One Martini backbone bead per residue (centre of mass of N, CA, C, O) as a GRO file, in nm:
protein
  137
    1MET     BB    1   4.087   2.509  13.584
    2GLU     BB    2   4.023   2.245  13.734
    3ASN     BB    3   3.839   2.128  13.510
    4VAL     BB    4   4.056   2.115  13.291
    5LYS     BB    5   4.252   1.927  13.435
    6GLU     BB    6   4.056   1.694  13.476
    7LYS     BB    7   3.988   1.651  13.175
    8PHE     BB    8   4.275   1.598  13.083
    9ILE     BB    9   4.335   1.353  13.260
   10ASN     BB   10   4.094   1.182  13.161
   11SER     BB   11   4.183   1.175  12.866
   12LEU     BB   12   4.456   1.040  12.909
   13MET     BB   13   4.346   0.786  13.044
   14GLY     BB   14   4.180   0.697  12.801
   15VAL     BB   15   4.418   0.663  12.611
   16LEU     BB   16   4.589   0.456  12.787
   17LYS     BB   17   4.346   0.230  12.765
   18LEU     BB   18   4.404   0.173  12.486
   19ASP     BB   19   4.494  -0.073  12.274
   20ALA     BB   20   4.656   0.100  12.069
   21ILE     BB   21   4.868   0.203  12.274
   22SER     BB   22   5.007  -0.069  12.335
   23VAL     BB   23   5.119  -0.091  12.045
   24LEU     BB   24   5.298   0.176  12.079
   25LYS     BB   25   5.447   0.154  12.362
   26ILE     BB   26   5.667  -0.067  12.285
   27PHE     BB   27   5.862   0.154  12.138
   28ILE     BB   28   5.948   0.288  12.448
   29GLU     BB   29   5.979  -0.012  12.572
   30GLY     BB   30   6.195  -0.245  12.598
   31GLU     BB   31   6.269  -0.464  12.353
   32VAL     BB   32   6.143  -0.304  12.113
   33SER     BB   33   6.307  -0.044  12.152
   34LEU     BB   34   6.577  -0.174  12.082
   35LEU     BB   35   6.504  -0.276  11.802
   36PHE     BB   36   6.419   0.003  11.689
   37LEU     BB   37   6.692   0.135  11.715
   38LEU     BB   38   6.844  -0.057  11.524
   39TYR     BB   39   6.658  -0.003  11.284
   40GLN     BB   40   6.706   0.305  11.259
   41GLU     BB   41   7.025   0.297  11.246
   42ASN     BB   42   7.138   0.059  11.061
   43ARG     BB   43   7.349  -0.040  11.295
   44PRO     BB   44   7.579  -0.112  11.498
   45LEU     BB   45   7.578  -0.117  11.866
   46PRO     BB   46   7.670  -0.026  12.163
   47PRO     BB   47   7.551  -0.067  12.476
   48SER     BB   48   7.607   0.226  12.575
   49GLN     BB   49   7.438   0.364  12.350
   50ILE     BB   50   7.174   0.226  12.410
   51ALA     BB   51   7.140   0.334  12.697
   52GLN     BB   52   7.141   0.631  12.620
   53CYS     BB   53   6.904   0.634  12.411
   54LEU     BB   54   6.692   0.490  12.625
   55GLY     BB   55   6.744   0.571  12.931
   56VAL     BB   56   6.919   0.332  13.057
   57SER     BB   57   7.076   0.097  13.205
   58LYS     BB   58   7.323  -0.130  13.159
   59GLY     BB   59   7.175  -0.360  13.304
   60ARG     BB   60   6.918  -0.346  13.134
   61VAL     BB   61   7.055  -0.400  12.864
   62THR     BB   62   7.169  -0.676  12.933
   63ALA     BB   63   6.895  -0.813  12.975
   64LEU     BB   64   6.785  -0.755  12.693
   65LEU     BB   65   7.011  -0.891  12.530
   66ASN     BB   66   6.977  -1.176  12.641
   67SER     BB   67   6.684  -1.214  12.549
   68LEU     BB   68   6.723  -1.146  12.241
   69ALA     BB   69   6.941  -1.360  12.182
   70GLU     BB   70   6.768  -1.607  12.259
   71LYS     BB   71   6.554  -1.523  12.018
   72ASP     BB   72   6.723  -1.418  11.763
   73TYR     BB   73   6.716  -1.078  11.728
   74ILE     BB   74   7.024  -1.073  11.800
   75GLU     BB   75   7.371  -0.968  11.766
   76ILE     BB   76   7.684  -1.044  11.927
   77SER     BB   77   7.991  -0.862  11.870
   78LEU     BB   78   8.282  -0.772  11.790
   79SER     BB   79   8.437  -0.498  11.739
   80THR     BB   80   8.593  -0.348  11.463
   81GLU     BB   81   8.730  -0.100  11.625
   82ASP     BB   82   8.712  -0.259  11.924
   83ARG     BB   83   8.807  -0.563  12.072
   84ARG     BB   84   8.683  -0.474  12.372
   85ARG     BB   85   8.412  -0.460  12.222
   86PHE     BB   86   8.060  -0.442  12.154
   87ASP     BB   87   7.811  -0.536  11.917
   88VAL     BB   88   7.476  -0.461  11.801
   89SER     BB   89   7.247  -0.655  11.601
   90LEU     BB   90   7.014  -0.722  11.369
   91THR     BB   91   6.824  -0.970  11.277
   92GLU     BB   92   6.604  -1.110  11.072
   93SER     BB   93   6.410  -1.193  11.296
   94GLY     BB   94   6.399  -0.912  11.427
   95ARG     BB   95   6.295  -0.759  11.181
   96LEU     BB   96   6.031  -0.918  11.142
   97PHE     BB   97   5.913  -0.869  11.421
   98LEU     BB   98   5.916  -0.558  11.403
   99GLU     BB   99   5.748  -0.523  11.142
  100GLU     BB  100   5.492  -0.641  11.266
  101LYS     BB  101   5.459  -0.428  11.489
  102LYS     BB  102   5.464  -0.182  11.302
  103GLN     BB  103   5.212  -0.255  11.137
  104LYS     BB  104   5.010  -0.245  11.370
  105ALA     BB  105   5.057   0.051  11.437
  106GLU     BB  106   4.988   0.167  11.155
  107ASP     BB  107   4.697   0.060  11.148
  108CYS     BB  108   4.593   0.225  11.389
  109ILE     BB  109   4.660   0.503  11.273
  110GLU     BB  110   4.495   0.480  11.013
  111VAL     BB  111   4.220   0.462  11.148
  112MET     BB  112   4.230   0.734  11.287
  113ILE     BB  113   4.266   0.908  11.033
  114GLU     BB  114   4.008   0.817  10.888
  115ARG     BB  115   3.808   0.915  11.119
  116ILE     BB  116   3.931   1.228  11.167
  117GLY     BB  117   4.135   1.314  10.969
  118ASN     BB  118   4.386   1.509  10.851
  119GLN     BB  119   4.336   1.781  10.986
  120ARG     BB  120   4.298   1.677  11.282
  121THR     BB  121   4.567   1.531  11.292
  122MET     BB  122   4.743   1.785  11.254
  123GLU     BB  123   4.637   1.928  11.506
  124LEU     BB  124   4.732   1.713  11.703
  125ILE     BB  125   5.031   1.731  11.637
  126ASP     BB  126   5.062   2.029  11.717
  127ILE     BB  127   4.975   1.994  12.012
  128ILE     BB  128   5.183   1.785  12.095
  129SER     BB  129   5.430   1.955  12.023
  130GLU     BB  130   5.364   2.183  12.221
  131ILE     BB  131   5.365   2.014  12.477
  132VAL     BB  132   5.655   1.918  12.458
  133LYS     BB  133   5.785   2.196  12.462
  134VAL     BB  134   5.670   2.293  12.734
  135MET     BB  135   5.771   2.043  12.910
  136LYS     BB  136   6.086   2.104  12.853
  137GLU     BB  137   6.099   2.396  13.006
   0.00000   0.00000   0.00000
């Protein structure tokens, strides 16, 4: 059992060190994760909902919003539903930036699928799904 745990940990560490993983990792943390959320939702979101969806503090969202607004990747405007609140939406510059990052990630995944094949990729997806299910319990 100890040998299996050690091999598993070493395998995960090897995966985390891959350049391809850093291309994918940006979608779950930081500025790109916020842009990706807006991209997926395809509608303006209030900062409180962004914080909840990303699992980060409102302060962290504020810092991300300030940085992204400065880069012209997002637009912050008064909510049409409640003039006391703000909504955040993706600008065209933000969409283009995100689509470029998304394409790089898809290219990395495509190379992996080509090299290990559809069947083994589907087996990997099944195993990852099972791991996620077990770890949530």
